[in-house]
PDB file of N, CA, C and O in Angstrom, chain B, residues numbered from 101:
ATOM      1  N   MET B 101     -79.304  30.537-110.878  1.00  0.00           N
ATOM      2  CA  MET B 101     -77.995  30.054-111.087  1.00  0.00           C
ATOM      3  C   MET B 101     -77.882  29.541-112.372  1.00  0.00           C
ATOM      4  O   MET B 101     -78.804  28.845-112.799  1.00  0.00           O
ATOM      5  N   THR B 102     -76.810  29.789-113.132  1.00  0.00           N
ATOM      6  CA  THR B 102     -76.583  29.336-114.448  1.00  0.00           C
ATOM      7  C   THR B 102     -76.359  27.848-114.600  1.00  0.00           C
ATOM      8  O   THR B 102     -76.063  27.157-113.625  1.00  0.00           O
ATOM      9  N   TYR B 103     -76.495  27.360-115.794  1.00  0.00           N
ATOM     10  CA  TYR B 103     -76.205  25.936-116.018  1.00  0.00           C
ATOM     11  C   TYR B 103     -74.764  25.640-115.689  1.00  0.00           C
ATOM     12  O   TYR B 103     -74.464  24.617-115.072  1.00  0.00           O
ATOM     13  N   ARG B 104     -73.877  26.510-116.086  1.00  0.00           N
ATOM     14  CA  ARG B 104     -72.497  26.239-115.694  1.00  0.00           C
ATOM     15  C   ARG B 104     -72.196  26.089-114.210  1.00  0.00           C
ATOM     16  O   ARG B 104     -71.504  25.196-113.720  1.00  0.00           O
ATOM     17  N   ASN B 105     -72.814  27.092-113.544  1.00  0.00           N
ATOM     18  CA  ASN B 105     -72.596  26.930-112.032  1.00  0.00           C
ATOM     19  C   ASN B 105     -73.284  25.726-111.416  1.00  0.00           C
ATOM     20  O   ASN B 105     -72.768  25.097-110.493  1.00  0.00           O
ATOM     21  N   THR B 106     -74.414  25.432-111.927  1.00  0.00           N
ATOM     22  CA  THR B 106     -75.064  24.143-111.399  1.00  0.00           C
ATOM     23  C   THR B 106     -74.143  22.943-111.789  1.00  0.00           C
ATOM     24  O   THR B 106     -74.056  22.069-110.926  1.00  0.00           O
ATOM     25  N   GLN B 107     -73.457  22.758-112.920  1.00  0.00           N
ATOM     26  CA  GLN B 107     -72.636  21.717-113.237  1.00  0.00           C
ATOM     27  C   GLN B 107     -71.525  21.725-112.363  1.00  0.00           C
ATOM     28  O   GLN B 107     -71.171  20.695-111.789  1.00  0.00           O
ATOM     29  N   LEU B 108     -70.857  22.982-112.197  1.00  0.00           N
ATOM     30  CA  LEU B 108     -69.646  23.020-111.173  1.00  0.00           C
ATOM     31  C   LEU B 108     -69.923  22.573-109.832  1.00  0.00           C
ATOM     32  O   LEU B 108     -69.111  21.942-109.156  1.00  0.00           O
ATOM     33  N   GLU B 109     -71.208  22.944-109.410  1.00  0.00           N
ATOM     34  CA  GLU B 109     -71.585  22.524-108.187  1.00  0.00           C
ATOM     35  C   GLU B 109     -71.744  20.986-107.889  1.00  0.00           C
ATOM     36  O   GLU B 109     -71.400  20.383-106.873  1.00  0.00           O
ATOM     37  N   LYS B 110     -72.335  20.510-109.000  1.00  0.00           N
ATOM     38  CA  LYS B 110     -72.468  19.011-109.039  1.00  0.00           C
ATOM     39  C   LYS B 110     -71.089  18.323-109.123  1.00  0.00           C
ATOM     40  O   LYS B 110     -70.943  17.234-108.569  1.00  0.00           O
ATOM     41  N   LEU B 111     -70.101  18.888-109.768  1.00  0.00           N
ATOM     42  CA  LEU B 111     -68.841  18.290-109.770  1.00  0.00           C
ATOM     43  C   LEU B 111     -68.062  18.425-108.544  1.00  0.00           C
ATOM     44  O   LEU B 111     -67.309  17.546-108.126  1.00  0.00           O
ATOM     45  N   ARG B 112     -68.289  19.689-107.912  1.00  0.00           N
ATOM     46  CA  ARG B 112     -67.676  19.836-106.579  1.00  0.00           C
ATOM     47  C   ARG B 112     -68.208  18.830-105.574  1.00  0.00           C
ATOM     48  O   ARG B 112     -67.427  18.252-104.818  1.00  0.00           O
ATOM     49  N   ALA B 113     -69.567  18.596-105.544  1.00  0.00           N
ATOM     50  CA  ALA B 113     -70.164  17.734-104.637  1.00  0.00           C
ATOM     51  C   ALA B 113     -69.644  16.295-104.851  1.00  0.00           C
ATOM     52  O   ALA B 113     -69.286  15.626-103.881  1.00  0.00           O
ATOM     53  N   SER B 114     -69.599  15.811-106.116  1.00  0.00           N
ATOM     54  CA  SER B 114     -69.206  14.540-106.457  1.00  0.00           C
ATOM     55  C   SER B 114     -67.618  14.342-106.032  1.00  0.00           C
ATOM     56  O   SER B 114     -67.199  13.303-105.522  1.00  0.00           O
ATOM     57  N   SER B 115     -66.920  15.332-106.281  1.00  0.00           N
ATOM     58  CA  SER B 115     -65.456  15.258-105.875  1.00  0.00           C
ATOM     59  C   SER B 115     -65.258  15.173-104.432  1.00  0.00           C
ATOM     60  O   SER B 115     -64.428  14.406-103.943  1.00  0.00           O
ATOM     61  N   MET B 116     -66.062  16.005-103.688  1.00  0.00           N
ATOM     62  CA  MET B 116     -66.063  15.828-102.192  1.00  0.00           C
ATOM     63  C   MET B 116     -66.402  14.469-101.618  1.00  0.00           C
ATOM     64  O   MET B 116     -65.754  13.927-100.722  1.00  0.00           O
ATOM     65  N   LYS B 117     -67.545  13.928-102.247  1.00  0.00           N
ATOM     66  CA  LYS B 117     -67.991  12.686-101.777  1.00  0.00           C
ATOM     67  C   LYS B 117     -66.820  11.597-102.052  1.00  0.00           C
ATOM     68  O   LYS B 117     -66.561  10.773-101.175  1.00  0.00           O
ATOM     69  N   GLN B 118     -66.131  11.605-103.257  1.00  0.00           N
ATOM     70  CA  GLN B 118     -65.140  10.679-103.539  1.00  0.00           C
ATOM     71  C   GLN B 118     -64.015  10.809-102.536  1.00  0.00           C
ATOM     72  O   GLN B 118     -63.452   9.850-102.009  1.00  0.00           O
ATOM     73  N   MET B 119     -63.730  12.132-102.314  1.00  0.00           N
ATOM     74  CA  MET B 119     -62.576  12.292-101.363  1.00  0.00           C
ATOM     75  C   MET B 119     -62.799  11.850-100.075  1.00  0.00           C
ATOM     76  O   MET B 119     -61.863  11.322 -99.476  1.00  0.00           O
ATOM     77  N   ILE B 120     -63.981  11.987 -99.492  1.00  0.00           N
ATOM     78  CA  ILE B 120     -64.325  11.476 -98.180  1.00  0.00           C
ATOM     79  C   ILE B 120     -64.314  10.115 -98.103  1.00  0.00           C
ATOM     80  O   ILE B 120     -63.724   9.550 -97.183  1.00  0.00           O
ATOM     81  N   GLU B 121     -64.993   9.417 -99.104  1.00  0.00           N
ATOM     82  CA  GLU B 121     -64.940   7.892 -99.139  1.00  0.00           C
ATOM     83  C   GLU B 121     -63.439   7.361 -99.260  1.00  0.00           C
ATOM     84  O   GLU B 121     -63.121   6.344 -98.644  1.00  0.00           O
ATOM     85  N   SER B 122     -62.624   7.963 -99.957  1.00  0.00           N
ATOM     86  CA  SER B 122     -61.356   7.638-100.147  1.00  0.00           C
ATOM     87  C   SER B 122     -60.549   7.704 -98.761  1.00  0.00           C
ATOM     88  O   SER B 122     -59.836   6.781 -98.366  1.00  0.00           O
ATOM     89  N   LEU B 123     -60.734   8.815 -98.126  1.00  0.00           N
ATOM     90  CA  LEU B 123     -60.020   9.071 -96.843  1.00  0.00           C
ATOM     91  C   LEU B 123     -60.463   8.222 -95.732  1.00  0.00           C
ATOM     92  O   LEU B 123     -59.669   7.761 -94.913  1.00  0.00           O
ATOM     93  N   THR B 124     -61.794   8.003 -95.700  1.00  0.00           N
ATOM     94  CA  THR B 124     -62.295   7.158 -94.525  1.00  0.00           C
ATOM     95  C   THR B 124     -61.913   5.650 -94.697  1.00  0.00           C
ATOM     96  O   THR B 124     -61.972   4.898 -93.724  1.00  0.00           O
ATOM     97  N   ASN B 125     -61.561   5.248 -95.805  1.00  0.00           N
ATOM     98  CA  ASN B 125     -61.075   3.871 -95.996  1.00  0.00           C
ATOM     99  C   ASN B 125     -59.596   3.750 -95.800  1.00  0.00           C
ATOM    100  O   ASN B 125     -59.153   2.606 -95.695  1.00  0.00           O
ATOM    101  N   ASP B 126     -58.812   4.703 -95.737  1.00  0.00           N
ATOM    102  CA  ASP B 126     -57.378   4.686 -95.751  1.00  0.00           C
ATOM    103  C   ASP B 126     -56.795   5.563 -94.599  1.00  0.00           C
ATOM    104  O   ASP B 126     -56.658   6.776 -94.759  1.00  0.00           O
ATOM    105  N   GLU B 127     -56.480   4.988 -93.532  1.00  0.00           N
ATOM    106  CA  GLU B 127     -55.988   5.799 -92.273  1.00  0.00           C
ATOM    107  C   GLU B 127     -54.758   6.485 -92.582  1.00  0.00           C
ATOM    108  O   GLU B 127     -54.623   7.635 -92.163  1.00  0.00           O
ATOM    109  N   ASP B 128     -53.838   5.940 -93.258  1.00  0.00           N
ATOM    110  CA  ASP B 128     -52.448   6.634 -93.574  1.00  0.00           C
ATOM    111  C   ASP B 128     -52.681   7.825 -94.525  1.00  0.00           C
ATOM    112  O   ASP B 128     -52.067   8.879 -94.360  1.00  0.00           O
ATOM    113  N   LYS B 129     -53.552   7.657 -95.497  1.00  0.00           N
ATOM    114  CA  LYS B 129     -53.826   8.657 -96.435  1.00  0.00           C
ATOM    115  C   LYS B 129     -54.490   9.851 -95.578  1.00  0.00           C
ATOM    116  O   LYS B 129     -54.106  11.016 -95.685  1.00  0.00           O
ATOM    117  N   TYR B 130     -55.429   9.477 -94.799  1.00  0.00           N
ATOM    118  CA  TYR B 130     -56.158  10.415 -93.969  1.00  0.00           C
ATOM    119  C   TYR B 130     -55.196  11.327 -93.127  1.00  0.00           C
ATOM    120  O   TYR B 130     -55.326  12.549 -93.055  1.00  0.00           O
ATOM    121  N   ARG B 131     -54.222  10.605 -92.501  1.00  0.00           N
ATOM    122  CA  ARG B 131     -53.223  11.246 -91.564  1.00  0.00           C
ATOM    123  C   ARG B 131     -52.316  12.127 -92.477  1.00  0.00           C
ATOM    124  O   ARG B 131     -51.856  13.172 -92.016  1.00  0.00           O
ATOM    125  N   THR B 132     -52.064  11.772 -93.654  1.00  0.00           N
ATOM    126  CA  THR B 132     -51.149  12.591 -94.473  1.00  0.00           C
ATOM    127  C   THR B 132     -51.807  13.789 -94.882  1.00  0.00           C
ATOM    128  O   THR B 132     -51.241  14.880 -94.816  1.00  0.00           O
ATOM    129  N   VAL B 133     -53.095  13.627 -95.345  1.00  0.00           N
ATOM    130  CA  VAL B 133     -53.997  14.814 -95.762  1.00  0.00           C
ATOM    131  C   VAL B 133     -54.219  15.893 -94.530  1.00  0.00           C
ATOM    132  O   VAL B 133     -54.226  17.115 -94.676  1.00  0.00           O
ATOM    133  N   MET B 134     -54.379  15.262 -93.426  1.00  0.00           N
ATOM    134  CA  MET B 134     -54.563  16.037 -92.246  1.00  0.00           C
ATOM    135  C   MET B 134     -53.421  17.043 -92.055  1.00  0.00           C
ATOM    136  O   MET B 134     -53.603  18.259 -91.991  1.00  0.00           O
ATOM    137  N   LYS B 135     -52.112  16.376 -91.960  1.00  0.00           N
ATOM    138  CA  LYS B 135     -50.940  17.014 -91.787  1.00  0.00           C
ATOM    139  C   LYS B 135     -50.665  18.057 -92.729  1.00  0.00           C
ATOM    140  O   LYS B 135     -50.240  19.163 -92.395  1.00  0.00           O
ATOM    141  N   ASP B 136     -50.942  17.660 -94.064  1.00  0.00           N
ATOM    142  CA  ASP B 136     -50.735  18.676 -95.100  1.00  0.00           C
ATOM    143  C   ASP B 136     -51.618  19.901 -95.119  1.00  0.00           C
ATOM    144  O   ASP B 136     -51.220  21.026 -95.421  1.00  0.00           O
ATOM    145  N   LEU B 137     -52.916  19.568 -94.753  1.00  0.00           N
ATOM    146  CA  LEU B 137     -53.788  20.656 -94.662  1.00  0.00           C
ATOM    147  C   LEU B 137     -53.385  21.687 -93.471  1.00  0.00           C
ATOM    148  O   LEU B 137     -53.438  22.908 -93.619  1.00  0.00           O
ATOM    149  N   ILE B 138     -53.002  21.086 -92.353  1.00  0.00           N
ATOM    150  CA  ILE B 138     -52.510  21.959 -91.197  1.00  0.00           C
ATOM    151  C   ILE B 138     -51.401  22.735 -91.663  1.00  0.00           C
ATOM    152  O   ILE B 138     -51.411  23.962 -91.571  1.00  0.00           O
ATOM    153  N   VAL B 139     -50.399  22.066 -92.181  1.00  0.00           N
ATOM    154  CA  VAL B 139     -49.273  22.940 -92.638  1.00  0.00           C
ATOM    155  C   VAL B 139     -49.535  23.973 -93.694  1.00  0.00           C
ATOM    156  O   VAL B 139     -49.040  25.093 -93.569  1.00  0.00           O
ATOM    157  N   GLN B 140     -50.248  23.679 -94.680  1.00  0.00           N
ATOM    158  CA  GLN B 140     -50.759  24.574 -95.714  1.00  0.00           C
ATOM    159  C   GLN B 140     -51.383  25.757 -95.045  1.00  0.00           C
ATOM    160  O   GLN B 140     -51.036  26.911 -95.298  1.00  0.00           O
ATOM    161  N   GLY B 141     -52.392  25.411 -94.109  1.00  0.00           N
ATOM    162  CA  GLY B 141     -53.065  26.548 -93.477  1.00  0.00           C
ATOM    163  C   GLY B 141     -52.160  27.484 -92.768  1.00  0.00           C
ATOM    164  O   GLY B 141     -52.287  28.703 -92.881  1.00  0.00           O
ATOM    165  N   MET B 142     -51.201  26.896 -92.001  1.00  0.00           N
ATOM    166  CA  MET B 142     -50.161  27.765 -91.137  1.00  0.00           C
ATOM    167  C   MET B 142     -49.287  28.511 -92.062  1.00  0.00           C
ATOM    168  O   MET B 142     -48.892  29.640 -91.769  1.00  0.00           O
ATOM    169  N   ILE B 143     -48.946  27.886 -93.248  1.00  0.00           N
ATOM    170  CA  ILE B 143     -48.142  28.761 -94.031  1.00  0.00           C
ATOM    171  C   ILE B 143     -48.807  29.949 -94.614  1.00  0.00           C
ATOM    172  O   ILE B 143     -48.215  31.020 -94.747  1.00  0.00           O
ATOM    173  N   LYS B 144     -50.112  29.747 -94.981  1.00  0.00           N
ATOM    174  CA  LYS B 144     -50.847  30.853 -95.604  1.00  0.00           C
ATOM    175  C   LYS B 144     -51.274  31.917 -94.543  1.00  0.00           C
ATOM    176  O   LYS B 144     -51.532  33.082 -94.846  1.00  0.00           O
ATOM    177  N   MET B 145     -51.320  31.471 -93.407  1.00  0.00           N
ATOM    178  CA  MET B 145     -51.794  32.477 -92.298  1.00  0.00           C
ATOM    179  C   MET B 145     -50.556  33.362 -91.891  1.00  0.00           C
ATOM    180  O   MET B 145     -50.680  34.461 -91.352  1.00  0.00           O
ATOM    181  N   LEU B 146     -49.430  32.814 -92.182  1.00  0.00           N
ATOM    182  CA  LEU B 146     -48.054  33.626 -91.665  1.00  0.00           C
ATOM    183  C   LEU B 146     -48.168  34.077 -90.225  1.00  0.00           C
ATOM    184  O   LEU B 146     -47.800  35.212 -89.921  1.00  0.00           O
ATOM    185  N   GLU B 147     -48.624  33.305 -89.393  1.00  0.00           N
ATOM    186  CA  GLU B 147     -48.813  33.668 -88.023  1.00  0.00           C
ATOM    187  C   GLU B 147     -47.778  32.908 -87.135  1.00  0.00           C
ATOM    188  O   GLU B 147     -47.484  31.761 -87.471  1.00  0.00           O
ATOM    189  N   GLU B 148     -47.219  33.443 -86.058  1.00  0.00           N
ATOM    190  CA  GLU B 148     -46.379  32.628 -85.249  1.00  0.00           C
ATOM    191  C   GLU B 148     -47.158  31.692 -84.442  1.00  0.00           C
ATOM    192  O   GLU B 148     -46.657  30.606 -84.152  1.00  0.00           O
ATOM    193  N   GLU B 149     -48.345  32.004 -84.048  1.00  0.00           N
ATOM    194  CA  GLU B 149     -49.202  31.047 -83.234  1.00  0.00           C
ATOM    195  C   GLU B 149     -50.654  30.949 -83.911  1.00  0.00           C
ATOM    196  O   GLU B 149     -51.271  31.922 -84.345  1.00  0.00           O
ATOM    197  N   VAL B 150     -51.077  29.693 -83.932  1.00  0.00           N
ATOM    198  CA  VAL B 150     -52.380  29.586 -84.473  1.00  0.00           C
ATOM    199  C   VAL B 150     -53.263  28.569 -83.572  1.00  0.00           C
ATOM    200  O   VAL B 150     -52.724  27.738 -82.842  1.00  0.00           O
ATOM    201  N   GLU B 151     -54.489  28.689 -83.672  1.00  0.00           N
ATOM    202  CA  GLU B 151     -55.367  27.825 -82.882  1.00  0.00           C
ATOM    203  C   GLU B 151     -56.178  26.941 -83.871  1.00  0.00           C
ATOM    204  O   GLU B 151     -56.783  27.433 -84.823  1.00  0.00           O
ATOM    205  N   LEU B 152     -56.160  25.585 -83.593  1.00  0.00           N
ATOM    206  CA  LEU B 152     -56.841  24.639 -84.426  1.00  0.00           C
ATOM    207  C   LEU B 152     -57.971  24.270 -83.770  1.00  0.00           C
ATOM    208  O   LEU B 152     -57.962  23.991 -82.571  1.00  0.00           O
ATOM    209  N   LEU B 153     -59.161  24.237 -84.604  1.00  0.00           N
ATOM    210  CA  LEU B 153     -60.433  23.674 -84.165  1.00  0.00           C
ATOM    211  C   LEU B 153     -60.476  22.285 -84.809  1.00  0.00           C
ATOM    212  O   LEU B 153     -60.418  22.125 -86.028  1.00  0.00           O
ATOM    213  N   VAL B 154     -60.577  21.334 -83.961  1.00  0.00           N
ATOM    214  CA  VAL B 154     -60.428  19.965 -84.524  1.00  0.00           C
ATOM    215  C   VAL B 154     -61.857  19.245 -84.290  1.00  0.00           C
ATOM    216  O   VAL B 154     -62.615  19.485 -83.351  1.00  0.00           O
ATOM    217  N   ARG B 155     -62.076  18.304 -85.341  1.00  0.00           N
ATOM    218  CA  ARG B 155     -63.285  17.634 -85.275  1.00  0.00           C
ATOM    219  C   ARG B 155     -63.096  16.632 -84.141  1.00  0.00           C
ATOM    220  O   ARG B 155     -62.002  16.128 -83.884  1.00  0.00           O
ATOM    221  N   GLU B 156     -64.346  16.341 -83.403  1.00  0.00           N
ATOM    222  CA  GLU B 156     -64.313  15.346 -82.349  1.00  0.00           C
ATOM    223  C   GLU B 156     -63.935  14.024 -82.972  1.00  0.00           C
ATOM    224  O   GLU B 156     -64.408  13.667 -84.051  1.00  0.00           O
ATOM    225  N   GLY B 157     -63.082  13.306 -82.282  1.00  0.00           N
ATOM    226  CA  GLY B 157     -62.587  12.114 -82.670  1.00  0.00           C
ATOM    227  C   GLY B 157     -61.170  12.165 -83.455  1.00  0.00           C
ATOM    228  O   GLY B 157     -60.513  11.146 -83.669  1.00  0.00           O
ATOM    229  N   ASP B 158     -60.772  13.452 -83.859  1.00  0.00           N
ATOM    230  CA  ASP B 158     -59.434  13.588 -84.505  1.00  0.00           C
ATOM    231  C   ASP B 158     -58.503  14.211 -83.490  1.00  0.00           C
ATOM    232  O   ASP B 158     -57.362  14.449 -83.886  1.00  0.00           O
ATOM    233  N   GLU B 159     -58.816  14.514 -82.234  1.00  0.00           N
ATOM    234  CA  GLU B 159     -57.910  15.151 -81.406  1.00  0.00           C
ATOM    235  C   GLU B 159     -56.598  14.418 -81.161  1.00  0.00           C
ATOM    236  O   GLU B 159     -55.539  15.045 -81.170  1.00  0.00           O
ATOM    237  N   ASP B 160     -56.645  13.048 -80.934  1.00  0.00           N
ATOM    238  CA  ASP B 160     -55.409  12.397 -80.741  1.00  0.00           C
ATOM    239  C   ASP B 160     -54.471  12.366 -82.000  1.00  0.00           C
ATOM    240  O   ASP B 160     -53.244  12.446 -81.950  1.00  0.00           O
ATOM    241  N   LEU B 161     -55.231  12.237 -83.137  1.00  0.00           N
ATOM    242  CA  LEU B 161     -54.435  12.306 -84.477  1.00  0.00           C
ATOM    243  C   LEU B 161     -53.786  13.639 -84.561  1.00  0.00           C
ATOM    244  O   LEU B 161     -52.580  13.656 -84.809  1.00  0.00           O
ATOM    245  N   VAL B 162     -54.357  14.649 -84.404  1.00  0.00           N
ATOM    246  CA  VAL B 162     -53.850  16.049 -84.484  1.00  0.00           C
ATOM    247  C   VAL B 162     -52.748  16.277 -83.512  1.00  0.00           C
ATOM    248  O   VAL B 162     -51.716  16.880 -83.807  1.00  0.00           O
ATOM    249  N   ALA B 163     -53.010  15.758 -82.308  1.00  0.00           N
ATOM    250  CA  ALA B 163     -51.959  15.956 -81.247  1.00  0.00           C
ATOM    251  C   ALA B 163     -50.678  15.155 -81.604  1.00  0.00           C
ATOM    252  O   ALA B 163     -49.600  15.545 -81.157  1.00  0.00           O
ATOM    253  N   GLU B 164     -50.748  14.082 -82.367  1.00  0.00           N
ATOM    254  CA  GLU B 164     -49.570  13.405 -82.783  1.00  0.00           C
ATOM    255  C   GLU B 164     -48.862  14.056 -84.011  1.00  0.00           C
ATOM    256  O   GLU B 164     -47.646  13.945 -84.168  1.00  0.00           O
ATOM    257  N   LEU B 165     -49.666  14.739 -84.876  1.00  0.00           N
ATOM    258  CA  LEU B 165     -49.104  15.454 -86.006  1.00  0.00           C
ATOM    259  C   LEU B 165     -48.339  16.778 -85.517  1.00  0.00           C
ATOM    260  O   LEU B 165     -47.312  17.120 -86.103  1.00  0.00           O
ATOM    261  N   ILE B 166     -48.789  17.437 -84.559  1.00  0.00           N
ATOM    262  CA  ILE B 166     -48.247  18.764 -84.134  1.00  0.00           C
ATOM    263  C   ILE B 166     -46.695  18.895 -83.956  1.00  0.00           C
ATOM    264  O   ILE B 166     -46.139  19.888 -84.425  1.00  0.00           O
ATOM    265  N   PRO B 167     -46.044  18.033 -83.366  1.00  0.00           N
ATOM    266  CA  PRO B 167     -44.702  18.062 -83.213  1.00  0.00           C
ATOM    267  C   PRO B 167     -43.950  17.924 -84.670  1.00  0.00           C
ATOM    268  O   PRO B 167     -42.720  17.930 -84.732  1.00  0.00           O
TER     269      PRO B 167
END
């Protein structure tokens, strides 16, 4: 792995850690990000029907977002 790739991987890991910490402390932000990710994924897939695999504990939240 090159030095550049190593540094990019460190940056990615650091960004992911900060994002997770930020989202776990703010329920409204987490809800918004979940909704946006679901919509973005559905748009990119261009399918009439999709199946979501949901993390245990997020079932109720996703059920609220679907309508």
